[in-house]
C-alpha positions, 0 to 999 in steps of 0.5 A: 747225792750221797744216797745214789752212792749208797745205791751204787755201793750196794748194787756193786756189792750184790753183783760181787756176792752173786758173781759165781752164781751168775757164771754157773747159770750162764754156762761158763765152764771153769777150768778144771785142769791144774797145769800144762801136763793135766791139759795134755794128758786129758787131750791125749785121753779124749783122742785115745778114746775117739781112736777107740770108738772108730776102730770099734765101729769098724766091726767085722768089715774092717774100714769098709764099715767107716763112713768117709768122714770117720775114716779120715778123722781116724787117719788124722788121729793116727798121725798125732 
């Protein structure tokens, strides 16, 4: 019986020590933002980049170069 307790304790210690390694391998993303402001700024920058991408896609023919999906997305992003 005491051997079983030692085995369980050893397994728990091994799992505890390697938990960071296992989360990195499983694709769990750690939170890189330190505050709400950082998250807001990152989301704002992502929206700006997407708007820039869509505007660059328009090219010489203007909005006619965009697909219906892209034009709806551009309209949605411009309202935010």
